[in-house]
C-alpha positions in Angstrom: -149.0 -174.8 -70.6 -145.5 -174.9 -71.8 -146.4 -176.9 -75.0 -144.1 -175.9 -77.8 -144.8 -178.5 -80.5 -148.0 -179.6 -81.8 -149.0 -182.5 -84.2 -152.2 -182.5 -86.1 -152.9 -186.1 -86.2 -155.7 -187.9 -88.3 -156.2 -190.5 -90.9 -156.3 -188.5 -94.0 -155.7 -185.4 -92.1 -155.4 -183.2 -95.1 -159.0 -184.0 -95.9 -160.0 -181.6 -93.1 -162.7 -179.3 -94.3 -164.0 -181.5 -97.2 -167.0 -182.7 -95.2 -168.0 -179.2 -94.5 -167.6 -178.2 -98.2 -169.7 -181.2 -99.4 -172.4 -180.6 -96.9 -172.6 -177.0 -97.8 -172.9 -177.8 -101.4 -175.7 -180.3 -100.6 -177.5 -177.7 -98.8 -177.2 -175.2 -101.6 -174.8 -172.9 -99.7 -173.3 -170.3 -102.3 -170.3 -169.9 -100.0 -169.4 -173.6 -99.9 -166.1 -172.9 -101.7 -164.9 -170.8 -98.9 -165.3 -173.3 -96.2 -162.0 -174.0 -94.3 -159.3 -176.2 -95.9 -156.6 -178.0 -94.1 -154.1 -175.4 -95.1 -156.2 -172.8 -93.2 -156.2 -175.0 -90.0 -152.4 -175.5 -90.5 -151.7 -171.7 -90.9 -154.0 -170.9 -87.8 -152.3 -173.4 -85.5 -148.9 -172.0 -86.6 -149.9 -168.5 -85.7 -150.6 -169.5 -81.8 -148.2 -167.6 -79.8 -145.7 -169.9 -78.1 -145.9 -172.8 -80.7 -142.4 -173.3 -81.9 -143.2 -176.3 -84.2 -146.3 -177.8 -86.1 -146.3 -181.1 -87.8 -149.1 -183.2 -89.3 -149.6 -186.8 -90.1 -150.9 -188.7 -92.1 -152.0 -187.1 -95.3 -153.4 -188.7 -98.3 -151.9 -188.1 -101.6 -155.2 -187.9 -103.4 -156.2 -184.8 -101.3 -152.9 -183.1 -101.4 -153.4 -179.5 -102.4 -151.0 -176.6 -103.4 -152.6 -174.5 -100.6 -151.2 -177.0 -98.0 -147.5 -176.6 -99.5 -148.1 -172.8 -99.4 -148.9 -173.0 -95.8 -146.0 -175.1 -95.1 -143.7 -172.7 -96.8 -145.3 -169.4 -95.5 -145.8 -170.4 -91.9 -142.5 -170.3 -89.9 -143.5 -172.7 -87.1 -144.6 -175.5 -89.6 -141.8 -177.9 -89.9 -140.0 -178.8 -93.2 -141.2 -182.4 -93.1 -143.9 -184.0 -95.2 -144.8 -187.7 -94.5 -146.3 -188.7 -97.8 -147.4 -192.3 -98.0 -146.6 -193.9 -101.4 -147.8 -197.5 -100.4 -146.9 -198.9 -103.9 -145.3 -197.7 -107.1 -147.5 -199.8 -109.4 -150.4 -198.3 -110.9 -152.2 -201.6 -111.0 -151.5 -202.2 -107.2 -152.5 -198.6 -106.4 -155.8 -199.2 -108.0 -156.3 -202.6 -106.2 -155.7 -200.6 -102.9 -158.4 -198.0 -104.0 -155.6 -195.3 -103.4 -157.1 -192.9 -105.8 -153.9 -191.7 -107.5 -151.3 -192.9 -110.0 -147.5 -193.1 -109.4 -147.0 -190.4 -111.9 -149.5 -188.1 -110.1 -147.7 -188.8 -106.7 -144.2 -187.9 -108.2 -145.7 -184.7 -109.5 -147.2 -183.6 -106.3 -143.9 -184.5 -104.6 -141.9 -182.3 -107.1 -144.3 -179.4 -106.4 -143.9 -179.7 -102.7 -139.9 -179.7 -102.9 -140.1 -176.7 -105.3 -142.4 -174.8 -103.0 -140.8 -175.6 -99.5 -137.2 -175.0 -99.0 -135.1 -178.0 -97.4 -138.0 -180.3 -97.3 -137.5 -183.8 -95.9 -139.9 -186.4 -97.1 -140.9 -189.8 -95.5 -143.3 -192.4 -96.7 -144.9 -195.7 -96.1 -144.5 -198.6 -98.6 -146.0 -202.1 -98.6 -144.4 -205.1 -100.6 -146.4 -208.3 -101.2 -149.9 -206.9 -101.5 -152.1 -209.6 -102.8 -151.4 -210.1 -106.6 -148.3 -208.1 -106.6 -146.3 -209.2 -109.5 -142.5 -209.0 -110.2 -143.2 -206.2 -112.6 -145.3 -204.4 -110.0 -142.5 -204.6 -107.5 -139.9 -203.4 -110.0 -142.2 -200.4 -110.5 -142.3 -199.8 -106.8 -138.4 -199.8 -106.8 -138.3 -197.4 -109.7 -140.7 -195.0 -108.2 -138.9 -195.3 -104.6 -135.6 -194.5 -106.3 -136.9 -191.6 -108.4 -138.7 -190.1 -105.1 -135.3 -190.3 -103.2 -137.1 -190.3 -99.8 -135.3 -189.1 -96.6 -136.5 -192.2 -94.7 -139.5 -194.7 -95.1 -141.5 -197.1 -93.1 -141.6 -200.3 -95.1 -143.8 -203.3 -94.5 -144.6 -206.7 -95.8 -148.4 -207.0 -96.4 -150.5 -208.7 -93.6 -154.2 -209.0 -93.9 -156.5 -207.1 -91.6 -159.8 -208.7 -90.8 -162.8 -206.9 -92.3 -160.8 -205.3 -95.3 -161.3 -206.3 -98.9 -157.6 -207.4 -99.0 -158.2 -210.0 -96.2 -160.4 -211.9 -98.6 -157.8 -212.0 -101.4 -155.8 -215.0 -100.0 -156.0 -216.8 -103.4 -153.7 -213.9 -104.6 -151.2 -214.1 -101.6 -147.6 -213.6 -102.6 -145.2 -216.2 -101.3 -143.7 -215.4 -98.0 -140.1 -215.9 -99.4 -140.6 -213.6 -102.2 -142.1 -211.1 -99.8 -139.1 -211.2 -97.7 -136.7 -210.7 -100.8 -138.6 -207.8 -102.0 -138.6 -206.2 -98.7 -134.9 -206.6 -98.4 -134.4 -205.0 -101.9 -136.6 -202.2 -101.2 -134.8 -201.4 -97.8 -131.6 -201.2 -99.9 -133.1 -198.6 -102.2 -134.6 -196.6 -99.3 -131.3 -196.6 -97.2 -129.3 -195.5 -100.0 -131.3 -192.2 -100.4 -131.6 -191.8 -96.7 -127.9 -192.1 -96.2 -127.2 -189.5 -98.9 -129.7 -187.1 -97.3 -128.2 -187.6 -94.0 -124.6 -187.2 -95.1 -125.6 -184.0 -96.5 -126.4 -182.6 -93.2 -122.8 -183.1 -91.9 -121.2 -179.8 -90.9 -124.6 -178.0 -90.3 -125.8 -176.7 -86.9 -129.5 -178.0 -86.5 -132.1 -177.0 -83.9 -133.0 -180.3 -82.0 -135.9 -180.8 -79.7 -134.9 -183.2 -76.7 -137.0 -186.4 -76.5 -135.0 -188.6 -74.0 -132.0 -190.5 -73.5 -130.9 -192.8 -76.1 -132.0 -196.4 -75.8 -128.4 -197.7 -76.2 -126.6 -195.2 -74.0 -128.3 -193.0 -71.2 -125.5 -190.7 -71.3 -126.4 -189.8 -74.9 -129.7 -187.7 -75.7 -131.9 -188.3 -78.6 -134.1 -185.6 -80.3 -135.5 -184.5 -83.5 -134.8 -181.8 -86.0 -137.4 -179.8 -87.7 -137.2 -182.3 -90.5 -137.9 -185.0 -88.0 -134.5 -186.5 -88.3 -133.3 -188.4 -85.1 -130.2 -186.9 -83.5 -128.1 -188.5 -80.9 -125.7 -186.1 -79.0 -123.9 -185.8 -75.6 -125.3 -182.9 -73.5 -123.1 -180.7 -71.1 -125.8 -181.4 -68.3 -129.1 -182.8 -67.8 -131.7 -181.5 -70.1 -135.5 -181.7 -69.6 -137.5 -183.3 -72.6 -139.0 -180.6 -74.7 -135.7 -178.4 -74.3 -134.3 -177.1 -77.7 -130.5 -177.3 -78.3 -128.4 -176.4 -81.3 -126.4 -179.4 -82.3 -123.4 -179.6 -84.7 -124.0 -182.6 -87.1 -120.8 -184.7 -87.2 -121.9 -187.7 -88.9 -124.9 -189.0 -90.8 -126.1 -192.8 -90.9 -129.0 -194.3 -92.8 -131.3 -194.0 -89.8 -129.9 -191.3 -87.6 -127.6 -188.3 -87.2 -124.9 -187.9 -84.6 -123.7 -184.6 -83.3 -122.1 -182.3 -80.8 -123.9 -180.0 -78.4 -123.4 -176.2 -79.4 -125.8 -174.3 -77.3 -129.1 -174.5 -75.3 -131.9 -172.4 -77.2 -134.7 -172.9 -74.8 -135.2 -175.0 -71.8 -138.6 -176.8 -71.2 -140.6 -175.4 -68.5 -142.1 -178.6 -67.2 -140.6 -180.6 -64.3 -139.6 -183.8 -65.8 -135.7 -183.9 -66.2 -133.6 -186.4 -68.1 -130.9 -187.7 -66.0 -127.4 -187.9 -67.6 -125.5 -190.6 -65.9 -122.2 -189.9 -67.3 -120.6 -187.5 -69.7 
């Protein structure tokens, strides 16, 4: 049907297959160990004819396996991007969140992923102000964030969600002014590594899938590289969403890349076309 990019979406998406394995073990199935893993699903989707890019989100660090990294490295259509939620760098806070891993374990797996997958970009989620978070806890989050050198991050100030354990921890709430200060300091660390990674792309020619016109200037198109980096460029003519273009990266900024159109690789087959109002 003209679909060229697929995203495998799920909460703890990389836990796929665990329920089948556990059920098989409960039933006394001797072949429980060969039940499918997420890596098997990832590889199978990547082998479908016509699929140019495969992504997945969001995995859980506690269930991240070497087989997934191998599937990413060995399956050409699987993109060199890993969204790897940290949430916090303090082991005490991670335990309070029931995350099931330590900061050290997180960084170990991250190092394994980067060693196995060439040119890997890593994004993450981080929360500040979780109930009971101390200054020392936050400093540890800053340290782990700096050590991880993320390509980009989605950062949040904690807000309670009804029905969750944390929603009943109001007596441990962190002062809003403290939260805002921590958020700003965290953003500085994230943007430092993001800018370094994006500037390292300058001078390269990247494959970009067109998403649509820029929000600020309709004459400029926005799209994504295989690493999920946002790229803005001026096309020579109107291009449909889903078209693939080669773009020379001229400038890296903390949150995006700016480039120049080089060539059209593949034009989308569906009818929607992005208008270009001026060039």
